[in-house]
ZAZALO-254461 format. One record per residue (C-alpha): residue in three letters; x, y, z; residue number from 1. Coordinates in pm, whole numbers, m for minus. Last residue first. Layout:
<"ALA", <X, Y, Z>, NUM>;
...
END
This chain:
<"ARG", <12911, m712, 8734>, 284>;
<"ARG", <12767, m934, 8988>, 283>;
<"ARG", <13050, m924, 9148>, 282>;
<"LEU", <13063, m566, 9180>, 281>;
<"ALA", <12724, m546, 9307>, 280>;
<"PHE", <12830, m785, 9597>, 279>;
<"SER", <13074, m579, 9677>, 278>;
<"LEU", <12874, m282, 9719>, 277>;
<"GLU", <12635, m473, 9938>, 276>;
<"ARG", <12877, m580, 10207>, 275>;
<"ARG", <13021, m262, 10238>, 274>;
<"ARG", <12708, m121, 10347>, 273>;
<"PRO", <12448, 67, 10097>, 272>;
<"LYS", <12443, 435, 10098>, 271>;
<"GLU", <12077, 578, 10277>, 270>;
<"VAL", <11763, 690, 10052>, 269>;
<"GLU", <11563, 941, 10319>, 268>;
<"PHE", <11198, 852, 10274>, 267>;
<"HIS", <10927, 1114, 10296>, 266>;
<"VAL", <10676, 1305, 10455>, 265>;
<"ALA", <10587, 1683, 10420>, 264>;
<"VAL", <10466, 1914, 10673>, 263>;
<"MET", <10372, 2210, 10467>, 262>;
<"TRP", <10181, 2073, 10202>, 261>;
<"ASP", <9902, 2116, 10398>, 260>;
<"ALA", <9907, 2466, 10462>, 259>;
<"TYR", <9910, 2741, 10768>, 258>;
<"GLY", <9707, 3051, 10696>, 257>;
<"ALA", <9525, 3007, 11027>, 256>;
<"ASP", <9873, 2976, 11210>, 255>;
<"ILE", <9894, 2859, 11581>, 254>;
<"ARG", <9591, 2668, 11542>, 253>;
<"LYS", <9710, 2598, 11179>, 252>;
<"LEU", <9969, 2403, 11350>, 251>;
<"HIS", <9755, 2189, 11629>, 250>;
<"HIS", <9541, 2026, 11311>, 249>;
<"LEU", <9834, 1969, 11041>, 248>;
<"LEU", <10018, 1804, 11358>, 247>;
<"GLU", <9752, 1588, 11400>, 246>;
<"GLN", <9684, 1511, 11046>, 245>;
<"ARG", <10094, 1436, 11020>, 244>;
<"PHE", <10093, 1201, 11295>, 243>;
<"SER", <9792, 1024, 11181>, 242>;
<"GLN", <9824, 969, 10776>, 241>;
<"SER", <10186, 947, 10700>, 240>;
<"ILE", <10272, 846, 11022>, 239>;
<"PRO", <10067, 614, 11132>, 238>;
<"GLU", <10005, 485, 10720>, 237>;
<"LEU", <10423, 380, 10669>, 236>;
<"ARG", <10428, 47, 10836>, 235>;
<"ASP", <10573, m179, 10599>, 234>;
<"PRO", <10893, m41, 10595>, 233>;
<"TRP", <10906, m89, 11010>, 232>;
<"ILE", <11037, 221, 11136>, 231>;
<"ARG", <11322, 440, 11225>, 230>;
<"PHE", <11176, 777, 11230>, 229>;
<"LYS", <11391, 1110, 11173>, 228>;
<"VAL", <11233, 1483, 11246>, 227>;
<"ARG", <11335, 1813, 11047>, 226>;
<"LEU", <11236, 2108, 11145>, 225>;
<"PHE", <11216, 2370, 10821>, 224>;
<"THR", <11341, 2652, 10712>, 223>;
<"ARG", <11264, 2806, 10342>, 222>;
<"GLY", <11516, 3063, 10246>, 221>;
<"ALA", <11541, 2903, 9838>, 220>;
<"SER", <11862, 2797, 9917>, 219>;
<"THR", <11687, 2555, 10191>, 218>;
<"SER", <11693, 2601, 10573>, 217>;
<"LEU", <11745, 2368, 10863>, 216>;
<"MET", <11626, 2380, 11218>, 215>;
<"GLY", <11672, 2060, 11406>, 214>;
<"GLU", <11734, 1734, 11372>, 213>;
<"LEU", <11503, 1553, 11628>, 212>;
<"SER", <11496, 1226, 11688>, 211>;
<"PRO", <11261, 944, 11671>, 210>;
<"PRO", <11306, 637, 11940>, 209>;
<"SER", <11418, 291, 11745>, 208>;
<"ARG", <11262, 22, 11509>, 207>;
<"MET", <10935, 187, 11581>, 206>;
<"ILE", <10649, 39, 11408>, 205>;
<"GLY", <10510, m171, 11690>, 204>;
<"PRO", <10490, 113, 11934>, 203>;
<"PHE", <10249, 289, 11761>, 202>;
<"GLN", <10061, 587, 12066>, 201>;
<"GLU", <10358, 565, 12283>, 200>;
<"ALA", <10650, 629, 11964>, 199>;
<"VAL", <10390, 865, 11824>, 198>;
<"THR", <10387, 1053, 12156>, 197>;
<"PRO", <10760, 1156, 12158>, 196>;
<"VAL", <10664, 1347, 11815>, 195>;
<"LEU", <10407, 1568, 11930>, 194>;
<"GLY", <10608, 1731, 12227>, 193>;
<"GLU", <10894, 1827, 12000>, 192>;
<"THR", <10619, 1990, 11742>, 191>;
<"LEU", <10483, 2209, 11877>, 190>;
<"ALA", <10767, 2351, 12065>, 189>;
<"SER", <10875, 2427, 11754>, 188>;
<"MET", <10548, 2547, 11627>, 187>;
<"ARG", <10566, 2761, 11880>, 186>;
<"GLN", <10916, 2884, 11821>, 185>;
<"ARG", <10832, 2990, 11493>, 184>;
<"ILE", <10520, 3130, 11606>, 183>;
<"GLU", <10718, 3384, 11832>, 182>;
<"THR", <11024, 3434, 11605>, 181>;
<"ASP", <10798, 3496, 11256>, 180>;
<"ASP", <10938, 3325, 10982>, 179>;
<"SER", <10707, 3084, 11001>, 178>;
<"VAL", <10780, 2688, 11034>, 177>;
<"THR", <10819, 2402, 10774>, 176>;
<"VAL", <10793, 2099, 10915>, 175>;
<"ASP", <10962, 1860, 10731>, 174>;
<"VAL", <10908, 1462, 10821>, 173>;
<"ILE", <11153, 1182, 10726>, 172>;
<"LEU", <11107, 835, 10740>, 171>;
<"ARG", <11439, 624, 10770>, 170>;
<"ALA", <11332, 244, 10675>, 169>;
<"TYR", <11501, m20, 10924>, 168>;
<"GLY", <11764, m299, 10980>, 167>;
<"ARG", <12035, m96, 10809>, 166>;
<"PRO", <12059, m342, 10532>, 165>;
<"TYR", <11702, m329, 10425>, 164>;
<"SER", <11701, m573, 10125>, 163>;
<"VAL", <11410, m587, 9838>, 162>;
<"VAL", <11407, m932, 9715>, 161>;
<"ASN", <11288, m995, 9342>, 160>;
<"THR", <11084, m1304, 9202>, 159>;
<"ILE", <11072, m1570, 9524>, 158>;
<"THR", <10761, m1815, 9434>, 157>;
<"ARG", <11002, m2116, 9413>, 156>;
<"ASN", <11128, m2064, 9742>, 155>;
<"PRO", <10773, m2075, 9926>, 154>;
<"ILE", <10761, m1803, 10203>, 153>;
<"ASN", <10694, m1931, 10501>, 152>;
<"VAL", <10573, m1577, 10792>, 151>;
<"LEU", <10619, m1600, 11125>, 150>;
<"ALA", <10382, m1356, 11297>, 149>;
<"GLY", <10571, m1085, 11538>, 148>;
<"HIS", <10341, m864, 11372>, 147>;
<"SER", <10637, m597, 11197>, 146>;
<"ASN", <10706, m932, 11034>, 145>;
<"GLU", <10908, m1288, 11103>, 144>;
<"LEU", <11003, m1421, 10795>, 143>;
<"VAL", <11105, m1835, 10705>, 142>;
<"ILE", <11197, m1863, 10374>, 141>;
<"PHE", <11097, m2233, 10229>, 140>;
<"ARG", <11139, m2477, 10062>, 139>;
<"MET", <11567, m2594, 10117>, 138>;
<"GLY", <11552, m2346, 10435>, 137>;
<"ILE", <11685, m2011, 10498>, 136>;
<"SER", <11617, m1919, 10845>, 135>;
<"ARG", <11497, m1642, 11090>, 134>;
<"VAL", <11486, m1303, 10801>, 133>;
<"ILE", <11320, m1007, 10911>, 132>;
<"GLY", <10999, m920, 10847>, 131>;
<"THR", <10797, m742, 10520>, 130>;
<"GLN", <10599, m940, 10277>, 129>;
<"GLY", <10526, m803, 9922>, 128>;
<"GLY", <10672, m1059, 9755>, 127>;
<"ILE", <10970, m1088, 9967>, 126>;
<"ASN", <11089, m706, 10147>, 125>;
<"VAL", <11360, m774, 10345>, 124>;
<"MET", <11545, m750, 10690>, 123>;
<"GLU", <11870, m881, 10810>, 122>;
<"GLY", <11882, m1130, 11091>, 121>;
<"ILE", <11961, m1454, 10852>, 120>;
<"ASP", <12133, m1243, 10571>, 119>;
<"ILE", <12031, m1248, 10235>, 118>;
<"LEU", <12210, m1223, 9866>, 117>;
<"ASN", <12501, m1468, 9986>, 116>;
<"SER", <12508, m1649, 9663>, 115>;
<"PHE", <12526, m1968, 9851>, 114>;
<"ILE", <12234, m1976, 10049>, 113>;
<"LEU", <12024, m1787, 9825>, 112>;
<"THR", <12136, m2034, 9538>, 111>;
<"LEU", <12066, m2342, 9760>, 110>;
<"GLY", <11731, m2240, 9816>, 109>;
<"THR", <11650, m2138, 9467>, 108>;
<"VAL", <11769, m2527, 9357>, 107>;
<"VAL", <11587, m2690, 9672>, 106>;
<"ASP", <11233, m2502, 9607>, 105>;
<"GLN", <11250, m2567, 9203>, 104>;
<"VAL", <11313, m2924, 9309>, 103>;
<"VAL", <10989, m2949, 9550>, 102>;
<"GLY", <10758, m2770, 9234>, 101>;
<"GLN", <10879, m3015, 9023>, 100>;
<"SER", <10722, m3268, 9202>, 99>;
<"GLY", <10521, m3485, 8984>, 98>;
<"PHE", <10795, m3456, 8714>, 97>;
<"GLY", <11022, m3608, 8957>, 96>;
<"VAL", <10804, m3870, 9127>, 95>;
<"ALA", <10786, m4040, 8740>, 94>;
<"LEU", <11191, m4053, 8741>, 93>;
<"GLY", <11249, m4216, 9066>, 92>;
<"ILE", <11008, m4468, 8986>, 91>;
<"VAL", <11185, m4493, 8682>, 90>;
<"SER", <11516, m4501, 8846>, 89>;
<"ALA", <11411, m4696, 9127>, 88>;
<"SER", <11321, m4987, 8918>, 87>;
<"ALA", <11648, m4956, 8748>, 86>;
<"LEU", <11818, m5024, 9065>, 85>;
<"TYR", <11630, m5331, 9207>, 84>;
<"ALA", <11677, m5483, 8843>, 83>;
<"THR", <12077, m5395, 8866>, 82>;
<"MET", <12080, m5507, 9260>, 81>;
<"SER", <11931, m5875, 9196>, 80>;
<"ILE", <11622, m5981, 9364>, 79>;
<"GLY", <11717, m6320, 9508>, 78>;
<"PHE", <11575, m6308, 9866>, 77>;
<"GLU", <11941, m6144, 9981>, 76>;
<"GLN", <11940, m5935, 9731>, 75>;
<"LEU", <11604, m5737, 9841>, 74>;
<"ILE", <11828, m5699, 10176>, 73>;
<"PHE", <12128, m5540, 9967>, 72>;
<"GLY", <11864, m5335, 9743>, 71>;
<"ILE", <11681, m5218, 10132>, 70>;
<"ALA", <12026, m5145, 10271>, 69>;
<"LEU", <12143, m4947, 9935>, 68>;
<"PHE", <11777, m4708, 9998>, 67>;
<"TYR", <11864, m4640, 10365>, 66>;
<"PHE", <12186, m4546, 10365>, 65>;
<"ALA", <12100, m4353, 10058>, 64>;
<"PHE", <11831, m4215, 10201>, 63>;
<"VAL", <12046, m4088, 10575>, 62>;
<"ALA", <12310, m3971, 10305>, 61>;
<"VAL", <12063, m3688, 10137>, 60>;
<"SER", <11913, m3619, 10453>, 59>;
<"THR", <12258, m3585, 10620>, 58>;
<"ALA", <12374, m3323, 10339>, 57>;
<"LEU", <12005, m3099, 10356>, 56>;
<"SER", <12072, m3053, 10729>, 55>;
<"ILE", <12442, m2987, 10714>, 54>;
<"VAL", <12359, m2729, 10400>, 53>;
<"THR", <12064, m2550, 10594>, 52>;
<"ARG", <12254, m2519, 10893>, 51>;
<"LEU", <12579, m2398, 10707>, 50>;
<"LYS", <12329, m2092, 10682>, 49>;
<"ARG", <12443, m2035, 11031>, 48>;
<"ILE", <12762, m1900, 10935>, 47>;
<"SER", <12668, m1514, 10843>, 46>;
<"ALA", <12501, m1547, 11188>, 45>;
<"THR", <12789, m1619, 11394>, 44>;
<"ALA", <12749, m1389, 11678>, 43>;
<"GLU", <12366, m1480, 11721>, 42>;
<"SER", <12488, m1855, 11806>, 41>;
<"ARG", <12296, m2116, 11630>, 40>;
<"THR", <12571, m2245, 11385>, 39>;
<"LEU", <12777, m2501, 11590>, 38>;
<"ARG", <12527, m2642, 11778>, 37>;
<"GLU", <12303, m2685, 11408>, 36>;
<"GLY", <12664, m2863, 11316>, 35>;
<"GLY", <12641, m3115, 11640>, 34>;
<"VAL", <12340, m3158, 11594>, 33>;
<"ARG", <12327, m3276, 11222>, 32>;
<"VAL", <12686, m3464, 11290>, 31>;
<"LEU", <12496, m3666, 11536>, 30>;
<"HIS", <12169, m3725, 11368>, 29>;
<"VAL", <12470, m3869, 11057>, 28>;
<"ALA", <12648, m4099, 11303>, 27>;
<"LEU", <12274, m4231, 11452>, 26>;
<"HIS", <12148, m4302, 11085>, 25>;
<"LEU", <12526, m4471, 11055>, 24>;
<"LEU", <12441, m4715, 11352>, 23>;
<"LEU", <12086, m4764, 11181>, 22>;
<"VAL", <12210, m4862, 10862>, 21>;
<"VAL", <12494, m5067, 10999>, 20>;
<"GLY", <12139, m5241, 11245>, 19>;
<"LEU", <11966, m5302, 10978>, 18>;
<"ILE", <12258, m5508, 10759>, 17>;
<"LEU", <12288, m5733, 11015>, 16>;
<"LEU", <11924, m5808, 11107>, 15>;
<"THR", <11915, m5910, 10737>, 14>;
<"ARG", <12238, m6130, 10729>, 13>;
<"GLY", <12121, m6292, 11033>, 12>;
<"LEU", <11704, m6385, 10930>, 11>;
<"LEU", <11937, m6546, 10621>, 10>;
<"PRO", <12132, m6753, 10813>, 9>;
<"MET", <12496, m6616, 10851>, 8>;
<"GLU", <12772, m6842, 10610>, 7>;
<"ALA", <12797, m6585, 10347>, 6>;
<"PHE", <12844, m6344, 10652>, 5>;
<"VAL", <13153, m6496, 10799>, 4>;
<"ASP", <13261, m6598, 10409>, 3>;
<"GLY", <13342, m6197, 10316>, 2>;
<"MET", <13465, m6156, 10666>, 1>;
END
């Protein structure tokens, strides 16, 4: 086979090398497409990270094929492979110094992929940007925020990640009610009537419909009505400001002595999922 190749004209050998590389490129492309189709299903969200690994591996393979093909072609024109590799090493070193940011992106991207810190489909806050993770790449993480916009975050800028494993932030509104039975009923009816209007007025902030938890009492005897909202973590203002002020306005019309502190807005801390607990244990 080697003798046949050596006896071929220069143009024929060059075309043969290019043909072999193109066939290898086609084979790698088919592997990439097959991997993307395999990891496209929503039912395999955790496996979809393999798409990034497959993309990286195929890109490296294609680069290696063409790099070697150029070397073999130059060898046919009398340039030694040793000189070619030495020159490529010097050029690669210079390019590496000039593209340190790209290297940082790739290293951080691989760390995120293999550490299982973030899953596609999870809600996170990265660098002040809150959204649902749509893809984890070698250079960028793509988030879809509460406005439906896609935010591309360079991997090298990631210093900390806040994860919302439930897919929302649970905001609680505690409405203190009067001890007088009639006034309490009026306050309760008012609150129950206003709660659905929040979802109608601010549909973009809701992750699911609000829920009324009923009357609760503290050990000190204070009675309050609790309402729970599941919202986007960065969309607190419509409830803490607009809804609270409207609710206070109507409650003060029922009871002139009603104070602002009687409507409290705060977040509820929920237990993390089992995956987060196991991750914390591994880190220790």
